[in-house]
C-alpha positions in Angstrom: 28.7 31.7 115.5 31.0 33.8 113.6 33.3 32.3 110.6 35.7 33.7 108.0 34.8 32.6 104.5 37.3 31.6 102.0 36.4 31.1 98.2 37.8 31.2 94.8 39.2 29.4 91.9 42.0 27.0 91.7 45.1 26.5 89.2 46.6 30.2 88.1 43.4 31.9 89.8 45.2 31.7 93.0 42.7 29.7 95.0 40.5 30.5 97.9 40.6 33.8 99.2 39.0 35.5 102.0 35.6 36.9 101.3 34.4 38.0 104.5 33.0 37.2 108.0 29.6 36.3 109.1 27.2 35.0 111.6 26.1 31.6 111.0 24.0 28.7 112.6 26.9 26.1 112.3 29.7 25.4 110.0 27.8 23.5 107.0 25.9 26.8 106.5 29.0 28.5 106.6 30.9 26.1 104.2 27.7 26.4 102.0 28.2 30.3 102.0 31.7 29.7 100.8 30.5 27.2 98.2 27.9 29.9 96.7 30.7 32.3 96.7 32.8 30.1 94.9 30.3 29.5 92.4 29.5 33.1 91.7 33.2 33.6 90.9 33.4 30.7 88.9 30.5 32.0 86.7 32.0 35.6 86.7 34.7 34.1 84.3 32.5 32.0 82.0 33.9 32.1 78.5 37.1 33.5 79.8 40.5 32.2 80.6 39.5 28.4 79.7 36.4 28.5 82.1 33.4 26.6 80.3 29.7 28.0 80.7 26.8 25.5 80.2 26.8 25.7 76.6 30.4 25.0 76.2 30.0 21.9 78.2 27.4 20.9 76.1 29.4 21.1 73.0 32.8 19.8 74.8 30.6 16.6 75.7 29.1 16.2 72.2 25.5 16.5 73.9 22.4 18.0 72.6 21.0 20.9 74.6 17.3 19.6 74.0 17.7 16.1 74.7 20.6 15.7 76.9 19.9 18.5 79.5 20.0 16.5 82.7 23.5 14.8 81.3 24.6 18.6 80.5 23.7 19.7 84.0 25.6 16.8 85.6 28.5 17.3 83.2 28.7 21.1 84.1 28.6 20.5 87.6 31.6 18.6 87.6 33.2 21.2 85.9 32.5 23.7 88.3 33.6 21.6 91.3 36.8 21.0 89.2 37.8 24.5 89.6 36.3 26.1 92.9 37.8 26.1 96.4 36.0 27.2 99.3 36.0 26.6 103.1 35.0 28.6 106.4 37.3 28.7 109.7 35.7 29.5 113.0 36.3 33.3 113.5 38.2 32.9 116.7 40.0 29.8 115.3 41.5 31.9 112.5 44.7 33.5 112.5 44.3 36.1 109.8 
């Protein structure tokens, strides 16, 4: 089934925008694709406009990268999740 994919960053970045249309096995696969695109967009802004990279998160949380890697990974993932927006809409139901 075809899905339109939307992904982006929230706040002043404008939210999720149309990324393209693709053929997917199910809605979960399409949504995961949208998620991956949103994460890629987040990573493209790391270090700019208040978007933190992994090292920034470690510093902000006052964690040692050599001793607290798992805790930093969790905090980094939470940071990414707080910024990204993504979803997929079946192609035939989307008005755009």
